[in-house]
GUDOKE-554085 format. One record per atom (N, C-alpha, C): residue number from 1; x, y, z; atom name; chain; residue in one letter. Coordinates in nm, 2 decimals. Atoms other than C-alpha are relative to their C-alpha. Example, Ala and Ser with C-alpha at 12.3 -4.5 7.8 and 13.67 -1.06 7.14 Angstrom:
<recs>
REC   num        u        v        w   atomo   cadena   residuo
REC     1     0.09    -0.12     0.00       N        A         a
REC     1     1.23    -0.45     0.78      CA        A         a
REC     1     0.09     0.12     0.00       C        A         a
REC     2    -0.09    -0.11     0.00       N        A         s
REC     2     1.37    -0.11     0.71      CA        A         s
REC     2    -0.08     0.11     0.08       C        A         s
</recs>
This chain:
<recs>
REC   num        u        v        w   atomo   cadena   residuo
REC     1    -0.08     0.00    -0.05       N        A         m
REC     1    -1.31    -0.46     1.84      CA        A         m
REC     1     0.14     0.04    -0.07       C        A         m
REC     2    -0.09    -0.04     0.04       N        A         i
REC     2    -0.97    -0.32     1.79      CA        A         i
REC     2     0.12    -0.10    -0.01       C        A         i
REC     3    -0.11     0.08     0.02       N        A         t
REC     3    -0.68    -0.51     1.61      CA        A         t
REC     3     0.08     0.02    -0.10       C        A         t
REC     4    -0.05    -0.02     0.10       N        A         v
REC     4    -0.45    -0.54     1.38      CA        A         v
REC     4     0.01    -0.10    -0.11       C        A         v
REC     5     0.03     0.12     0.12       N        A         y
REC     5    -0.51    -0.69     1.03      CA        A         y
REC     5     0.12     0.02    -0.11       C        A         y
REC     6    -0.08    -0.02     0.13       N        A         k
REC     6    -0.28    -0.78     0.73      CA        A         k
REC     6    -0.10    -0.03    -0.11       C        A         k
REC     7     0.09    -0.03     0.09       N        A         y
REC     7    -0.43    -0.69     0.40      CA        A         y
REC     7     0.11    -0.03    -0.17       C        A         y
REC     8    -0.05     0.04     0.08       N        A         q
REC     8    -0.27    -0.86     0.10      CA        A         q
REC     8    -0.01     0.09    -0.14       C        A         q
REC     9     0.02    -0.08     0.10       N        A         v
REC     9    -0.23    -0.62    -0.21      CA        A         v
REC     9     0.01    -0.03    -0.13       C        A         v
REC    10    -0.01     0.03     0.14       N        A         e
REC    10    -0.07    -0.74    -0.48      CA        A         e
REC    10     0.15    -0.10    -0.01       C        A         e
REC    11    -0.11     0.04     0.02       N        A         s
REC    11     0.20    -0.97    -0.61      CA        A         s
REC    11     0.11     0.06    -0.05       C        A         s
REC    12    -0.10    -0.07    -0.01       N        A         a
REC    12     0.53    -0.81    -0.60      CA        A         a
REC    12     0.08    -0.02    -0.16       C        A         a
REC    13    -0.03     0.04     0.16       N        A         s
REC    13     0.61    -0.99    -0.96      CA        A         s
REC    13    -0.07     0.09    -0.09       C        A         s
REC    14     0.06    -0.09     0.10       N        A         n
REC    14     0.35    -0.73    -1.10      CA        A         n
REC    14     0.07     0.09    -0.01       C        A         n
REC    15    -0.05    -0.12    -0.03       N        A         f
REC    15     0.55    -0.46    -1.03      CA        A         f
REC    15     0.10     0.06    -0.09       C        A         f
REC    16    -0.11    -0.01     0.07       N        A         g
REC    16     0.85    -0.52    -1.22      CA        A         g
REC    16    -0.01     0.08    -0.13       C        A         g
REC    17     0.00    -0.10     0.11       N        A         g
REC    17     0.93    -0.23    -1.50      CA        A         g
REC    17    -0.12     0.08     0.00       C        A         g
REC    18     0.12    -0.11    -0.02       N        A         l
REC    18     0.62    -0.03    -1.36      CA        A         l
REC    18     0.04     0.13     0.05       C        A         l
REC    19    -0.05    -0.14    -0.05       N        A         s
REC    19     0.64     0.34    -1.31      CA        A         s
REC    19    -0.05     0.00     0.13       C        A         s
REC    20     0.08     0.00    -0.11       N        A         s
REC    20     0.34     0.32    -1.08      CA        A         s
REC    20    -0.13    -0.07    -0.02       C        A         s
REC    21     0.13     0.09     0.03       N        A         c
REC    21     0.02     0.15    -1.02      CA        A         c
REC    21    -0.08     0.05     0.14       C        A         c
REC    22     0.09     0.01    -0.08       N        A         v
REC    22    -0.30     0.17    -0.82      CA        A         v
REC    22    -0.09    -0.10     0.08       C        A         v
REC    23     0.06     0.12    -0.03       N        A         f
REC    23    -0.48    -0.10    -0.62      CA        A         f
REC    23    -0.10     0.06     0.13       C        A         f
REC    24     0.13    -0.02    -0.07       N        A         p
REC    24    -0.82    -0.06    -0.44      CA        A         p
REC    24    -0.02    -0.12     0.11       C        A         p
REC    25     0.06     0.06    -0.12       N        A         i
REC    25    -0.86    -0.23    -0.11      CA        A         i
REC    25    -0.11     0.00     0.10       C        A         i
REC    26     0.11    -0.07    -0.07       N        A         e
REC    26    -1.13    -0.28     0.14      CA        A         e
REC    26     0.02    -0.03     0.16       C        A         e
REC    27    -0.06    -0.03    -0.19       N        A         m
REC    27    -1.07    -0.20     0.51      CA        A         m
REC    27    -0.07     0.09     0.07       C        A         m
REC    28     0.08    -0.06    -0.08       N        A         p
REC    28    -1.26    -0.09     0.79      CA        A         p
REC    28     0.01     0.19    -0.01       C        A         p
REC    29    -0.02    -0.13    -0.01       N        A         k
REC    29    -1.34     0.31     0.78      CA        A         k
REC    29     0.10     0.02     0.11       C        A         k
REC    30    -0.07    -0.06    -0.11       N        A         d
REC    30    -1.08     0.50     0.99      CA        A         d
REC    30     0.13    -0.11     0.02       C        A         d
REC    31    -0.12     0.08     0.01       N        A         a
REC    31    -0.80     0.21     0.92      CA        A         a
REC    31     0.13     0.10     0.01       C        A         a
REC    32    -0.16    -0.08     0.03       N        A         e
REC    32    -0.43     0.33     1.02      CA        A         e
REC    32     0.07    -0.09    -0.06       C        A         e
REC    33    -0.09     0.07     0.08       N        A         i
REC    33    -0.21     0.18     0.80      CA        A         i
REC    33     0.11     0.02     0.08       C        A         i
REC    34    -0.13    -0.04    -0.07       N        A         l
REC    34     0.08     0.09     1.01      CA        A         l
REC    34     0.15    -0.01    -0.11       C        A         l
REC    35    -0.13     0.05     0.06       N        A         s
REC    35     0.35    -0.08     0.77      CA        A         s
REC    35    -0.05    -0.05    -0.15       C        A         s
REC    36     0.02     0.07     0.11       N        A         a
REC    36     0.39    -0.20     0.42      CA        A         a
REC    36     0.13    -0.09    -0.03       C        A         a
REC    37    -0.11     0.06     0.00       N        A         r
REC    37     0.64    -0.48     0.34      CA        A         r
REC    37    -0.06    -0.12    -0.11       C        A         r
REC    38    -0.04     0.10     0.04       N        A         i
REC    38     0.71    -0.76     0.10      CA        A         i
REC    38    -0.02    -0.16     0.08       C        A         i
REC    39     0.00     0.12    -0.06       N        A         q
REC    39     0.59    -1.08     0.25      CA        A         q
REC    39    -0.02    -0.16    -0.11       C        A         q
REC    40     0.00     0.13     0.07       N        A         h
REC    40     0.65    -1.44     0.05      CA        A         h
REC    40    -0.04     0.10    -0.14       C        A         h
REC    41     0.02    -0.07     0.13       N        A         g
REC    41     0.65    -1.21    -0.26      CA        A         g
REC    41    -0.12     0.08    -0.05       C        A         g
REC    42     0.13    -0.06     0.00       N        A         v
REC    42     0.32    -1.04    -0.18      CA        A         v
REC    42     0.00     0.14     0.05       C        A         v
REC    43     0.02    -0.13    -0.10       N        A         l
REC    43     0.28    -0.68    -0.10      CA        A         l
REC    43    -0.10    -0.02     0.11       C        A         l
REC    44     0.07     0.01    -0.12       N        A         c
REC    44     0.12    -0.66     0.23      CA        A         c
REC    44     0.01     0.16     0.10       C        A         c
REC    45    -0.02    -0.14    -0.09       N        A         l
REC    45     0.00    -0.34     0.45      CA        A         l
REC    45    -0.08    -0.10     0.12       C        A         l
REC    46     0.08     0.01    -0.13       N        A         w
REC    46    -0.09    -0.40     0.82      CA        A         w
REC    46    -0.07     0.11     0.05       C        A         w
REC    47     0.07    -0.10    -0.08       N        A         a
REC    47    -0.33    -0.16     0.99      CA        A         a
REC    47    -0.08    -0.06     0.13       C        A         a
REC    48     0.12     0.03    -0.13       N        A         k
REC    48    -0.52    -0.12     1.32      CA        A         k
REC    48    -0.08     0.05    -0.07       C        A         k
REC    49     0.11    -0.03     0.02       N        A         v
REC    49    -0.86    -0.14     1.27      CA        A         v
REC    49    -0.07    -0.03     0.10       C        A         v
REC    50     0.12     0.08    -0.10       N        A         n
REC    50    -1.19    -0.15     1.46      CA        A         n
REC    50    -0.09    -0.07    -0.09       C        A         n
REC    51     0.10     0.09     0.07       N        A         t
REC    51    -1.37    -0.43     1.33      CA        A         t
REC    51    -0.16     0.02     0.01       C        A         t
REC    52     0.14    -0.03    -0.03       N        A         e
REC    52    -1.69    -0.29     1.42      CA        A         e
REC    52    -0.06     0.10    -0.10       C        A         e
REC    53     0.01    -0.10     0.10       N        A         n
REC    53    -1.66     0.02     1.16      CA        A         n
REC    53    -0.03    -0.07    -0.14       C        A         n
REC    54     0.03     0.02     0.15       N        A         e
REC    54    -1.83    -0.03     0.80      CA        A         e
REC    54     0.17     0.03    -0.09       C        A         e
REC    55    -0.10     0.04     0.09       N        A         t
REC    55    -1.58    -0.15     0.54      CA        A         t
REC    55    -0.02     0.14    -0.13       C        A         t
REC    56     0.02    -0.06     0.11       N        A         i
REC    56    -1.48     0.09     0.27      CA        A         i
REC    56     0.13    -0.03    -0.10       C        A         i
REC    57    -0.07     0.04     0.11       N        A         t
REC    57    -1.25     0.10    -0.04      CA        A         t
REC    57     0.12     0.09     0.01       C        A         t
REC    58    -0.13    -0.09    -0.01       N        A         r
REC    58    -0.90     0.25     0.01      CA        A         r
REC    58     0.09    -0.02    -0.10       C        A         r
REC    59    -0.13     0.05     0.10       N        A         n
REC    59    -0.65     0.30    -0.29      CA        A         n
REC    59     0.12     0.02     0.06       C        A         n
REC    60    -0.19     0.02    -0.03       N        A         v
REC    60    -0.28     0.20    -0.25      CA        A         v
REC    60     0.06     0.02    -0.13       C        A         v
REC    61    -0.09    -0.06     0.10       N        A         f
REC    61    -0.06     0.41    -0.45      CA        A         f
REC    61     0.13    -0.09     0.02       C        A         f
REC    62    -0.10     0.05     0.05       N        A         v
REC    62     0.27     0.21    -0.56      CA        A         v
REC    62     0.10     0.07    -0.10       C        A         v
REC    63    -0.06    -0.10     0.07       N        A         i
REC    63     0.50     0.50    -0.70      CA        A         i
REC    63     0.16    -0.06     0.01       C        A         i
REC    64    -0.19     0.01    -0.02       N        A         g
REC    64     0.86     0.42    -0.83      CA        A         g
REC    64     0.08     0.13     0.01       C        A         g
REC    65    -0.10    -0.12    -0.02       N        A         t
REC    65     1.16     0.65    -0.74      CA        A         t
REC    65    -0.02     0.06    -0.13       C        A         t
REC    66     0.02    -0.07     0.09       N        A         g
REC    66     1.13     0.95    -0.96      CA        A         g
REC    66    -0.11    -0.01    -0.11       C        A         g
REC    67     0.13     0.03     0.08       N        A         y
REC    67     0.79     0.91    -1.11      CA        A         y
REC    67    -0.07     0.11     0.06       C        A         y
REC    68     0.08    -0.12    -0.03       N        A         d
REC    68     0.51     1.16    -1.10      CA        A         d
REC    68    -0.08    -0.05     0.12       C        A         d
REC    69     0.10     0.07    -0.12       N        A         i
REC    69     0.28     1.14    -0.77      CA        A         i
REC    69    -0.08     0.09     0.02       C        A         i
REC    70     0.15    -0.09    -0.04       N        A         s
REC    70     0.01     1.39    -0.84      CA        A         s
REC    70    -0.09    -0.06     0.00       C        A         s
REC    71     0.13     0.06    -0.06       N        A         d
REC    71    -0.23     1.15    -0.82      CA        A         d
REC    71    -0.02    -0.06     0.12       C        A         d
REC    72    -0.04     0.01    -0.15       N        A         v
REC    72    -0.11     1.07    -0.46      CA        A         v
REC    72    -0.05     0.11     0.06       C        A         v
REC    73     0.02    -0.12    -0.08       N        A         n
REC    73    -0.10     1.44    -0.37      CA        A         n
REC    73    -0.18     0.05    -0.03       C        A         n
REC    74     0.11    -0.04     0.05       N        A         e
REC    74    -0.45     1.49    -0.56      CA        A         e
REC    74    -0.12    -0.10     0.10       C        A         e
REC    75     0.07     0.08    -0.06       N        A         n
REC    75    -0.60     1.19    -0.35      CA        A         n
REC    75     0.02    -0.01     0.15       C        A         n
REC    76    -0.04    -0.03    -0.14       N        A         g
REC    76    -0.45     1.31    -0.02      CA        A         g
REC    76     0.06    -0.11     0.07       C        A         g
REC    77    -0.05     0.15    -0.06       N        A         a
REC    77    -0.28     0.98     0.04      CA        A         a
REC    77     0.10     0.06     0.07       C        A         a
REC    78    -0.12    -0.04    -0.11       N        A         k
REC    78    -0.01     0.96     0.32      CA        A         k
REC    78     0.11    -0.11    -0.04       C        A         k
REC    79    -0.12     0.11     0.02       N        A         f
REC    79     0.35     0.80     0.27      CA        A         f
REC    79    -0.03    -0.09     0.10       C        A         f
REC    80     0.00     0.11    -0.05       N        A         i
REC    80     0.34     0.45     0.44      CA        A         i
REC    80     0.12    -0.04     0.00       C        A         i
REC    81    -0.13     0.06     0.00       N        A         d
REC    81     0.65     0.28     0.36      CA        A         d
REC    81     0.10     0.01    -0.13       C        A         d
REC    82    -0.06     0.02     0.13       N        A         t
REC    82     0.93     0.23     0.09      CA        A         t
REC    82     0.01    -0.17     0.01       C        A         t
REC    83    -0.02     0.13    -0.03       N        A         i
REC    83     0.98    -0.11    -0.02      CA        A         i
REC    83     0.12    -0.01    -0.13       C        A         i
REC    84    -0.10     0.02     0.10       N        A         f
REC    84     1.29    -0.27    -0.24      CA        A         f
REC    84    -0.03    -0.14    -0.04       C        A         f
REC    85     0.02     0.13     0.09       N        A         l
REC    85     1.27    -0.55    -0.51      CA        A         l
REC    85     0.12    -0.01    -0.07       C        A         l
REC    86    -0.11     0.02     0.07       N        A         s
REC    86     1.51    -0.72    -0.71      CA        A         s
REC    86     0.15     0.04     0.07       C        A         s
REC    87    -0.11    -0.02    -0.09       N        A         d
REC    87     1.79    -0.69    -0.43      CA        A         d
REC    87     0.03     0.14    -0.01       C        A         d
REC    88    -0.03    -0.14    -0.02       N        A         g
REC    88     1.72    -0.32    -0.40      CA        A         g
REC    88     0.02     0.10    -0.13       C        A         g
REC    89     0.00    -0.10     0.11       N        A         f
REC    89     1.74    -0.20    -0.78      CA        A         f
REC    89    -0.11     0.02     0.00       C        A         f
REC    90     0.16    -0.08     0.05       N        A         l
REC    90     1.35    -0.13    -0.79      CA        A         l
REC    90    -0.03     0.01     0.13       C        A         l
REC    91     0.03    -0.04    -0.09       N        A         v
REC    91     1.27     0.07    -0.53      CA        A         v
REC    91    -0.17     0.08     0.00       C        A         v
REC    92     0.15    -0.07     0.02       N        A         y
REC    92     0.88     0.18    -0.48      CA        A         y
REC    92    -0.04     0.04     0.13       C        A         y
REC    93     0.06    -0.14    -0.14       N        A         h
REC    93     0.72     0.42    -0.24      CA        A         h
REC    93    -0.16    -0.04     0.03       C        A         h
REC    94     0.17     0.01    -0.06       N        A         i
REC    94     0.37     0.34    -0.05      CA        A         i
REC    94    -0.08     0.10     0.04       C        A         i
REC    95     0.10    -0.12    -0.06       N        A         f
REC    95     0.09     0.58    -0.02      CA        A         f
REC    95    -0.15    -0.07     0.01       C        A         f
REC    96     0.11     0.07     0.01       N        A         a
REC    96    -0.24     0.52     0.09      CA        A         a
REC    96    -0.10     0.11     0.06       C        A         a
</recs>
């Protein structure tokens, strides 16, 4: 079945003061990540998935503005979305 699933990645309170971090998440192979947002204080991803596909681990990169994205480029991750924390004082870019 093809559907949209939500994946909770990490509590946004863990991002404060970090330049970047990587979070592994399990999702079906070939899932298409549609967006990333903070919902109830947690970074969530929404993805179009085929529930019949095998499950794989994908890395989600959370990178602060102005910080090195070499790891993102080396892993072939694509830009997903930008999130704002602390009333917009902290800005992070999500790649997966």
